[in-house]
GUVOZA-335406 format. One record per residue (C-alpha): residue number from 0; residue in one letter; x, y, z. Coordinates in steps of 0.02 Angstrom, whole numbers, plus 50000, padded with zeros to 5 digits. Layout:
! GUVOZA-335406
pt nr->NUM | rest->A | x->X | y->Y | z->Z
...
This chain:
! GUVOZA-335406
pt nr->0 | rest->X | x->50473 | y->47158 | z->40692
pt nr->1 | rest->X | x->50448 | y->47234 | z->40513
pt nr->2 | rest->X | x->50325 | y->47392 | z->40527
pt nr->3 | rest->X | x->50203 | y->47366 | z->40369
pt nr->4 | rest->X | x->50117 | y->47538 | z->40353
pt nr->5 | rest->X | x->50009 | y->47497 | z->40210
pt nr->6 | rest->X | x->49927 | y->47391 | z->40294
pt nr->7 | rest->X | x->49897 | y->47483 | z->40460
pt nr->8 | rest->X | x->49819 | y->47613 | z->40338
pt nr->9 | rest->X | x->49704 | y->47489 | z->40265
pt nr->10 | rest->X | x->49648 | y->47449 | z->40431
pt nr->11 | rest->X | x->49644 | y->47610 | z->40508
pt nr->12 | rest->X | x->49603 | y->47721 | z->40389
pt nr->13 | rest->X | x->49736 | y->47855 | z->40297
pt nr->14 | rest->X | x->49672 | y->48014 | z->40398
pt nr->15 | rest->X | x->49683 | y->47935 | z->40570
pt nr->16 | rest->X | x->49842 | y->47855 | z->40539
pt nr->17 | rest->X | x->49921 | y->48012 | z->40450
pt nr->18 | rest->X | x->49858 | y->48099 | z->40640
pt nr->19 | rest->X | x->49960 | y->47975 | z->40737
pt nr->20 | rest->X | x->50088 | y->47976 | z->40654
pt nr->21 | rest->X | x->50104 | y->48166 | z->40640
pt nr->22 | rest->X | x->50092 | y->48170 | z->40819
pt nr->23 | rest->X | x->50196 | y->48047 | z->40856
pt nr->24 | rest->X | x->50332 | y->48137 | z->40757
pt nr->25 | rest->X | x->50288 | y->48302 | z->40832
pt nr->26 | rest->X | x->50300 | y->48204 | z->41025
pt nr->27 | rest->X | x->50491 | y->48158 | z->40960
pt nr->28 | rest->X | x->50528 | y->48328 | z->40896
pt nr->29 | rest->X | x->50456 | y->48418 | z->41051
pt nr->30 | rest->X | x->50557 | y->48306 | z->41169
pt nr->31 | rest->X | x->50743 | y->48305 | z->41081
pt nr->32 | rest->X | x->50749 | y->48509 | z->41018
pt nr->33 | rest->X | x->50627 | y->48567 | z->41184
pt nr->34 | rest->X | x->50496 | y->48626 | z->41085
pt nr->35 | rest->X | x->50344 | y->48625 | z->41194
pt nr->36 | rest->X | x->50174 | y->48739 | z->41172
pt nr->37 | rest->X | x->50141 | y->48864 | z->41285
pt nr->38 | rest->X | x->49968 | y->48831 | z->41357
pt nr->39 | rest->X | x->50043 | y->48638 | z->41419
pt nr->40 | rest->X | x->50206 | y->48739 | z->41517
pt nr->41 | rest->X | x->50118 | y->48782 | z->41679
pt nr->42 | rest->X | x->50030 | y->48637 | z->41657
pt nr->43 | rest->X | x->50212 | y->48515 | z->41648
pt nr->44 | rest->X | x->50274 | y->48612 | z->41773
pt nr->45 | rest->X | x->50155 | y->48560 | z->41884
pt nr->46 | rest->X | x->50159 | y->48369 | z->41829
pt nr->47 | rest->X | x->50362 | y->48379 | z->41880
pt nr->48 | rest->X | x->50314 | y->48469 | z->42039
pt nr->49 | rest->X | x->50196 | y->48327 | z->42091
pt nr->50 | rest->X | x->50296 | y->48187 | z->42039
pt nr->51 | rest->X | x->50447 | y->48246 | z->42141
pt nr->52 | rest->X | x->50342 | y->48276 | z->42290
pt nr->53 | rest->X | x->50266 | y->48088 | z->42244
pt nr->54 | rest->X | x->50404 | y->48017 | z->42241
pt nr->55 | rest->X | x->50481 | y->48044 | z->42428
pt nr->56 | rest->X | x->50505 | y->47890 | z->42522
pt nr->57 | rest->X | x->50379 | y->47876 | z->42629
pt nr->58 | rest->X | x->50240 | y->47911 | z->42516
pt nr->59 | rest->X | x->50301 | y->47809 | z->42371
pt nr->60 | rest->X | x->50313 | y->47646 | z->42477
pt nr->61 | rest->X | x->50146 | y->47632 | z->42526
pt nr->62 | rest->X | x->50074 | y->47693 | z->42368
pt nr->63 | rest->X | x->50165 | y->47578 | z->42265
pt nr->64 | rest->X | x->50098 | y->47432 | z->42382
pt nr->65 | rest->X | x->49943 | y->47524 | z->42333
pt nr->66 | rest->X | x->49953 | y->47486 | z->42152
pt nr->67 | rest->X | x->50007 | y->47321 | z->42155
pt nr->68 | rest->X | x->49856 | y->47269 | z->42232
pt nr->69 | rest->X | x->49758 | y->47240 | z->42111
pt nr->70 | rest->X | x->49559 | y->47205 | z->42143
pt nr->71 | rest->X | x->49440 | y->47104 | z->42037
pt nr->72 | rest->X | x->49277 | y->47200 | z->42011
pt nr->73 | rest->X | x->49121 | y->47102 | z->41961
pt nr->74 | rest->X | x->48980 | y->47189 | z->41857
pt nr->75 | rest->X | x->48791 | y->47132 | z->41790
pt nr->76 | rest->X | x->48698 | y->47214 | z->41659
pt nr->77 | rest->X | x->48548 | y->47191 | z->41601
pt nr->78 | rest->X | x->48488 | y->47240 | z->41431
pt nr->79 | rest->X | x->48314 | y->47176 | z->41339
pt nr->80 | rest->X | x->48397 | y->47189 | z->41178
pt nr->81 | rest->X | x->48552 | y->47059 | z->41210
pt nr->82 | rest->X | x->48520 | y->46905 | z->41103
pt nr->83 | rest->X | x->48468 | y->46745 | z->41215
pt nr->84 | rest->X | x->48620 | y->46656 | z->41180
pt nr->85 | rest->X | x->48749 | y->46769 | z->41227
pt nr->86 | rest->X | x->48642 | y->46786 | z->41409
pt nr->87 | rest->X | x->48770 | y->46764 | z->41538
pt nr->88 | rest->X | x->48919 | y->46805 | z->41428
pt nr->89 | rest->X | x->49054 | y->46873 | z->41522
pt nr->90 | rest->X | x->49188 | y->46973 | z->41480
pt nr->91 | rest->X | x->49363 | y->47002 | z->41562
pt nr->92 | rest->X | x->49394 | y->47180 | z->41545
pt nr->93 | rest->X | x->49586 | y->47253 | z->41575
pt nr->94 | rest->X | x->49638 | y->47440 | z->41529
pt nr->95 | rest->X | x->49776 | y->47573 | z->41567
pt nr->96 | rest->X | x->49898 | y->47410 | z->41618
pt nr->97 | rest->X | x->50073 | y->47549 | z->41598
pt nr->98 | rest->X | x->50183 | y->47390 | z->41641
pt nr->99 | rest->X | x->50351 | y->47425 | z->41588
pt nr->100 | rest->X | x->50325 | y->47548 | z->41725
pt nr->101 | rest->X | x->50283 | y->47413 | z->41859
pt nr->102 | rest->X | x->50395 | y->47246 | z->41838
pt nr->103 | rest->X | x->50313 | y->47159 | z->41963
pt nr->104 | rest->X | x->50121 | y->47178 | z->41892
pt nr->105 | rest->X | x->50141 | y->47038 | z->41759
pt nr->106 | rest->X | x->50164 | y->46901 | z->41896
pt nr->107 | rest->X | x->50022 | y->46992 | z->42013
pt nr->108 | rest->X | x->49890 | y->47026 | z->41864
pt nr->109 | rest->X | x->49977 | y->46816 | z->41771
pt nr->110 | rest->X | x->49920 | y->46744 | z->41955
pt nr->111 | rest->X | x->49756 | y->46824 | z->41977
pt nr->112 | rest->X | x->49691 | y->46818 | z->41811
pt nr->113 | rest->X | x->49731 | y->46626 | z->41797
pt nr->114 | rest->X | x->49611 | y->46569 | z->41888
pt nr->115 | rest->X | x->49460 | y->46667 | z->41824
pt nr->116 | rest->X | x->49303 | y->46630 | z->41711
pt nr->117 | rest->X | x->49257 | y->46709 | z->41548
pt nr->118 | rest->X | x->49205 | y->46703 | z->41382
pt nr->119 | rest->X | x->49291 | y->46852 | z->41303
pt nr->120 | rest->X | x->49441 | y->46970 | z->41350
pt nr->121 | rest->X | x->49461 | y->47143 | z->41305
pt nr->122 | rest->X | x->49600 | y->47280 | z->41347
pt nr->123 | rest->X | x->49555 | y->47449 | z->41330
pt nr->124 | rest->X | x->49748 | y->47528 | z->41289
pt nr->125 | rest->X | x->49884 | y->47591 | z->41359
pt nr->126 | rest->X | x->50007 | y->47470 | z->41370
pt nr->127 | rest->X | x->50145 | y->47576 | z->41386
pt nr->128 | rest->X | x->50211 | y->47694 | z->41528
pt nr->129 | rest->X | x->50280 | y->47819 | z->41437
pt nr->130 | rest->X | x->50220 | y->47929 | z->41258
pt nr->131 | rest->X | x->50387 | y->47929 | z->41195
pt nr->132 | rest->X | x->50539 | y->47813 | z->41204
pt nr->133 | rest->X | x->50552 | y->47619 | z->41172
pt nr->134 | rest->X | x->50371 | y->47506 | z->41137
pt nr->135 | rest->X | x->50470 | y->47353 | z->41108
pt nr->136 | rest->X | x->50455 | y->47304 | z->41289
pt nr->137 | rest->X | x->50256 | y->47340 | z->41315
pt nr->138 | rest->X | x->50218 | y->47229 | z->41174
pt nr->139 | rest->X | x->50301 | y->47101 | z->41225
pt nr->140 | rest->X | x->50248 | y->47114 | z->41407
pt nr->141 | rest->X | x->50078 | y->47104 | z->41345
pt nr->142 | rest->X | x->50123 | y->46942 | z->41255
pt nr->143 | rest->X | x->50164 | y->46866 | z->41401
pt nr->144 | rest->X | x->50021 | y->46897 | z->41493
pt nr->145 | rest->X | x->49927 | y->46869 | z->41348
pt nr->146 | rest->X | x->49979 | y->46683 | z->41383
pt nr->147 | rest->X | x->49881 | y->46675 | z->41548
pt nr->148 | rest->X | x->49719 | y->46713 | z->41473
pt nr->149 | rest->X | x->49589 | y->46572 | z->41401
pt nr->150 | rest->X | x->49511 | y->46658 | z->41294
pt nr->151 | rest->X | x->49495 | y->46763 | z->41119
pt nr->152 | rest->X | x->49581 | y->46906 | z->41179
pt nr->153 | rest->X | x->49520 | y->47085 | z->41098
pt nr->154 | rest->X | x->49612 | y->47267 | z->41106
pt nr->155 | rest->X | x->49621 | y->47463 | z->41055
pt nr->156 | rest->X | x->49764 | y->47547 | z->41087
pt nr->157 | rest->X | x->49781 | y->47715 | z->41206
pt nr->158 | rest->X | x->49855 | y->47871 | z->41205
pt nr->159 | rest->X | x->50029 | y->47805 | z->41274
pt nr->160 | rest->X | x->50031 | y->47665 | z->41130
pt nr->161 | rest->X | x->50139 | y->47690 | z->40984
pt nr->162 | rest->X | x->50067 | y->47613 | z->40824
pt nr->163 | rest->X | x->50217 | y->47537 | z->40784
pt nr->164 | rest->X | x->50181 | y->47391 | z->40942
pt nr->165 | rest->X | x->50023 | y->47308 | z->40835
pt nr->166 | rest->X | x->50134 | y->47193 | z->40737
pt nr->167 | rest->X | x->50213 | y->47121 | z->40921
pt nr->168 | rest->X | x->50053 | y->47108 | z->40981
pt nr->169 | rest->X | x->49954 | y->47036 | z->40854
pt nr->170 | rest->X | x->50096 | y->46882 | z->40839
pt nr->171 | rest->X | x->50080 | y->46835 | z->40990
pt nr->172 | rest->X | x->49907 | y->46822 | z->41003
pt nr->173 | rest->X | x->49819 | y->46984 | z->41051
pt nr->174 | rest->X | x->49676 | y->47062 | z->40920
pt nr->175 | rest->X | x->49717 | y->47237 | z->40882
pt nr->176 | rest->X | x->49553 | y->47329 | z->40822
pt nr->177 | rest->X | x->49623 | y->47480 | z->40742
pt nr->178 | rest->X | x->49432 | y->47548 | z->40675
pt nr->179 | rest->X | x->49367 | y->47391 | z->40632
pt nr->180 | rest->X | x->49231 | y->47272 | z->40715
pt nr->181 | rest->X | x->49254 | y->47079 | z->40767
pt nr->182 | rest->X | x->49091 | y->46959 | z->40750
pt nr->183 | rest->X | x->49039 | y->46844 | z->40876
pt nr->184 | rest->X | x->48906 | y->46719 | z->40850
pt nr->185 | rest->X | x->48835 | y->46588 | z->40945
pt nr->186 | rest->X | x->48703 | y->46480 | z->40906
pt nr->187 | rest->X | x->48648 | y->46575 | z->40741
pt nr->188 | rest->X | x->48648 | y->46753 | z->40840
pt nr->189 | rest->X | x->48769 | y->46889 | z->40824
pt nr->190 | rest->X | x->48856 | y->47013 | z->40936
pt nr->191 | rest->X | x->48983 | y->47157 | z->40870
pt nr->192 | rest->X | x->49138 | y->47217 | z->40961
pt nr->193 | rest->X | x->49181 | y->47367 | z->40895
pt nr->194 | rest->X | x->49366 | y->47441 | z->40912
pt nr->195 | rest->X | x->49422 | y->47621 | z->40877
pt nr->196 | rest->X | x->49598 | y->47697 | z->40907
pt nr->197 | rest->X | x->49648 | y->47834 | z->41039
pt nr->198 | rest->X | x->49505 | y->47953 | z->41026
pt nr->199 | rest->X | x->49591 | y->48068 | z->41170
pt nr->200 | rest->X | x->49769 | y->48122 | z->41121
pt nr->201 | rest->X | x->49785 | y->48050 | z->40950
pt nr->202 | rest->X | x->49598 | y->48089 | z->40906
pt nr->203 | rest->X | x->49627 | y->47930 | z->40777
pt nr->204 | rest->X | x->49448 | y->47845 | z->40828
pt nr->205 | rest->X | x->49335 | y->47826 | z->40655
pt nr->206 | rest->X | x->49181 | y->47723 | z->40717
pt nr->207 | rest->X | x->49095 | y->47762 | z->40568
pt nr->208 | rest->X | x->49218 | y->47640 | z->40470
pt nr->209 | rest->X | x->49225 | y->47507 | z->40624
pt nr->210 | rest->X | x->49039 | y->47492 | z->40601
pt nr->211 | rest->X | x->49067 | y->47453 | z->40397
pt nr->212 | rest->X | x->49006 | y->47282 | z->40357
pt nr->213 | rest->X | x->48937 | y->47246 | z->40526
pt nr->214 | rest->X | x->48774 | y->47162 | z->40547
pt nr->215 | rest->X | x->48656 | y->47330 | z->40583
pt nr->216 | rest->X | x->48521 | y->47250 | z->40697
pt nr->217 | rest->X | x->48669 | y->47164 | z->40797
pt nr->218 | rest->X | x->48691 | y->47203 | z->40984
pt nr->219 | rest->X | x->48864 | y->47308 | z->40982
pt nr->220 | rest->X | x->48997 | y->47340 | z->41112
pt nr->221 | rest->X | x->49120 | y->47480 | z->41068
pt nr->222 | rest->X | x->49290 | y->47477 | z->41146
pt nr->223 | rest->X | x->49397 | y->47649 | z->41160
pt nr->224 | rest->X | x->49537 | y->47710 | z->41244
pt nr->225 | rest->X | x->49404 | y->47856 | z->41334
pt nr->226 | rest->X | x->49256 | y->47895 | z->41375
pt nr->227 | rest->X | x->49255 | y->48036 | z->41269
pt nr->228 | rest->X | x->49140 | y->47978 | z->41109
pt nr->229 | rest->X | x->48990 | y->47939 | z->41198
pt nr->230 | rest->X | x->48900 | y->48057 | z->41063
pt nr->231 | rest->X | x->48967 | y->47965 | z->40942
pt nr->232 | rest->X | x->48944 | y->47779 | z->41010
pt nr->233 | rest->X | x->48741 | y->47834 | z->41009
pt nr->234 | rest->X | x->48747 | y->47888 | z->40844
pt nr->235 | rest->X | x->48780 | y->47723 | z->40800
pt nr->236 | rest->X | x->48688 | y->47630 | z->40913
pt nr->237 | rest->X | x->48802 | y->47570 | z->41042
pt nr->238 | rest->X | x->48714 | y->47460 | z->41184
pt nr->239 | rest->X | x->48900 | y->47455 | z->41288
pt nr->240 | rest->X | x->49030 | y->47554 | z->41317
pt nr->241 | rest->X | x->49186 | y->47517 | z->41373
pt nr->242 | rest->X | x->49350 | y->47623 | z->41413
pt nr->243 | rest->X | x->49485 | y->47676 | z->41534
pt nr->244 | rest->X | x->49603 | y->47786 | z->41518
pt nr->245 | rest->X | x->49564 | y->47906 | z->41681
pt nr->246 | rest->X | x->49608 | y->47780 | z->41799
pt nr->247 | rest->X | x->49476 | y->47833 | z->41919
pt nr->248 | rest->X | x->49582 | y->47983 | z->41974
pt nr->249 | rest->X | x->49701 | y->47860 | z->42032
pt nr->250 | rest->X | x->49772 | y->47966 | z->42199
pt nr->251 | rest->X | x->49605 | y->48017 | z->42277
pt nr->252 | rest->X | x->49553 | y->48098 | z->42439
pt nr->253 | rest->X | x->49447 | y->47972 | z->42556
pt nr->254 | rest->X | x->49281 | y->47917 | z->42471
pt nr->255 | rest->X | x->49365 | y->47869 | z->42296
pt nr->256 | rest->X | x->49368 | y->48061 | z->42258
pt nr->257 | rest->X | x->49494 | y->48121 | z->42114
pt nr->258 | rest->X | x->49579 | y->48263 | z->42128
pt nr->259 | rest->X | x->49636 | y->48251 | z->41940
pt nr->260 | rest->X | x->49564 | y->48142 | z->41771
pt nr->261 | rest->X | x->49627 | y->48176 | z->41615
pt nr->262 | rest->X | x->49480 | y->48170 | z->41510
pt nr->263 | rest->X | x->49344 | y->48292 | z->41414
pt nr->264 | rest->X | x->49211 | y->48173 | z->41436
pt nr->265 | rest->X | x->49059 | y->48187 | z->41545
pt nr->266 | rest->X | x->49106 | y->48211 | z->41735
pt nr->267 | rest->X | x->48983 | y->48068 | z->41792
pt nr->268 | rest->X | x->49095 | y->47938 | z->41631
pt nr->269 | rest->X | x->49250 | y->47940 | z->41709
pt nr->270 | rest->X | x->49237 | y->47803 | z->41834
pt nr->271 | rest->X | x->49144 | y->47634 | z->41844
pt nr->272 | rest->X | x->48959 | y->47615 | z->41786
pt nr->273 | rest->X | x->48883 | y->47752 | z->41695
pt nr->274 | rest->X | x->48720 | y->47819 | z->41576
pt nr->275 | rest->X | x->48753 | y->47946 | z->41460
pt nr->276 | rest->X | x->48614 | y->47993 | z->41368
pt nr->277 | rest->X | x->48549 | y->47826 | z->41335
pt nr->278 | rest->X | x->48699 | y->47737 | z->41314
pt nr->279 | rest->X | x->48768 | y->47618 | z->41443
pt nr->280 | rest->X | x->48967 | y->47616 | z->41468
pt nr->281 | rest->X | x->49104 | y->47573 | z->41618
pt nr->282 | rest->X | x->49269 | y->47670 | z->41642
pt nr->283 | rest->X | x->49400 | y->47565 | z->41715
pt nr->284 | rest->X | x->49504 | y->47621 | z->41846
pt nr->285 | rest->X | x->49663 | y->47514 | z->41768
pt nr->286 | rest->X | x->49746 | y->47384 | z->41832
pt nr->287 | rest->X | x->49918 | y->47491 | z->41826
pt nr->288 | rest->X | x->49973 | y->47640 | z->41850
pt nr->289 | rest->X | x->50053 | y->47810 | z->41766
pt nr->290 | rest->X | x->50188 | y->47946 | z->41799
pt nr->291 | rest->X | x->50211 | y->47907 | z->41958
pt nr->292 | rest->X | x->50176 | y->47711 | z->41990
pt nr->293 | rest->X | x->50078 | y->47741 | z->42163
pt nr->294 | rest->X | x->49900 | y->47743 | z->42211
pt nr->295 | rest->X | x->49788 | y->47812 | z->42354
pt nr->296 | rest->X | x->49623 | y->47780 | z->42395
pt nr->297 | rest->X | x->49585 | y->47724 | z->42205
pt nr->298 | rest->X | x->49655 | y->47511 | z->42194
pt nr->299 | rest->X | x->49670 | y->47466 | z->42023
pt nr->300 | rest->X | x->49574 | y->47350 | z->41942
pt nr->301 | rest->X | x->49542 | y->47213 | z->41796
pt nr->302 | rest->X | x->49326 | y->47183 | z->41776
pt nr->303 | rest->X | x->49209 | y->47050 | z->41720
pt nr->304 | rest->X | x->49063 | y->47122 | z->41638
pt nr->305 | rest->X | x->48929 | y->46976 | z->41646
pt nr->306 | rest->X | x->48766 | y->47013 | z->41514
pt nr->307 | rest->X | x->48620 | y->46976 | z->41558
pt nr->308 | rest->X | x->48455 | y->46956 | z->41453
pt nr->309 | rest->X | x->48313 | y->47041 | z->41529
pt nr->310 | rest->X | x->48171 | y->47158 | z->41596
pt nr->311 | rest->X | x->48200 | y->47204 | z->41735
pt nr->312 | rest->X | x->48223 | y->47384 | z->41804
pt nr->313 | rest->X | x->48388 | y->47464 | z->41863
pt nr->314 | rest->X | x->48489 | y->47412 | z->42002
pt nr->315 | rest->X | x->48645 | y->47471 | z->42100
pt nr->316 | rest->X | x->48745 | y->47386 | z->42229
pt nr->317 | rest->X | x->48928 | y->47358 | z->42322
pt nr->318 | rest->X | x->49013 | y->47246 | z->42415
pt nr->319 | rest->X | x->49159 | y->47285 | z->42505
pt nr->320 | rest->X | x->49339 | y->47322 | z->42402
pt nr->321 | rest->X | x->49268 | y->47234 | z->42256
pt nr->322 | rest->X | x->49128 | y->47309 | z->42198
pt nr->323 | rest->X | x->48998 | y->47197 | z->42116
pt nr->324 | rest->X | x->48864 | y->47305 | z->42016
pt nr->325 | rest->X | x->48692 | y->47256 | z->41949
pt nr->326 | rest->X | x->48635 | y->47373 | z->41805
């Protein structure tokens, strides 16, 4: 499909698109010509070593099975400023699919999603497995998954996604928010969904641009790939921040204690429900797996967030393997 770069400039902004395109070009040059920044060499070596160890038959087989055991988690969040018309509004949150790395995941997710009830579906990035390489297949798989979703679907790109995926995905029914917003209206009341490009790797997020022209006093939900821009979210008056990227560790010690997460965000914002300096959010553990398609002590998830209007005090609860949180 032909890529309309002029349209992408208009939507993303010239600086953000330039950041993306320059980084993508540098990555390809590094891949083909072997130029790597010195500060990344030791980390790259450890990554290759870990990948080899984790691909041993005994570890891999069980871990791969774990990675396909997708859980449906539920949260219920209370906001005093939520418009009355949106009391009970349900958001299906999916993140970090990396579906081209796990062929069976599309069928698993389709089966799980079809009977669920929700009012809006959002994706918070990383549809592709690799940072380099072909982008057509993950875009096609995202469109196939969209067929199982029976509500409006909004998405943002992650650090694994190429900007060239946008055309195919939007033609297939996913609306990408490229430093943009979408206003949802019910009974004359409004909810604003803000979406920014990847803040982690490409640093192409522009929340100010996404806010431009949106109703100033509306309830605001932010979609970003990672939990790294809480300070910007606070300044923008964001009420609820949805993200992913960390996989909640993907490979954890017992008790869901992550060995490693790749995020510059606050430590307590790297998994599940959180609050940081007045901003409330949820970091998905992700529906897929990356680098090595295995999981330990950290099941993959898709989440239904139910928004409530009330002045109740904050509470937290967990039930079984499917976390139910009231906040």
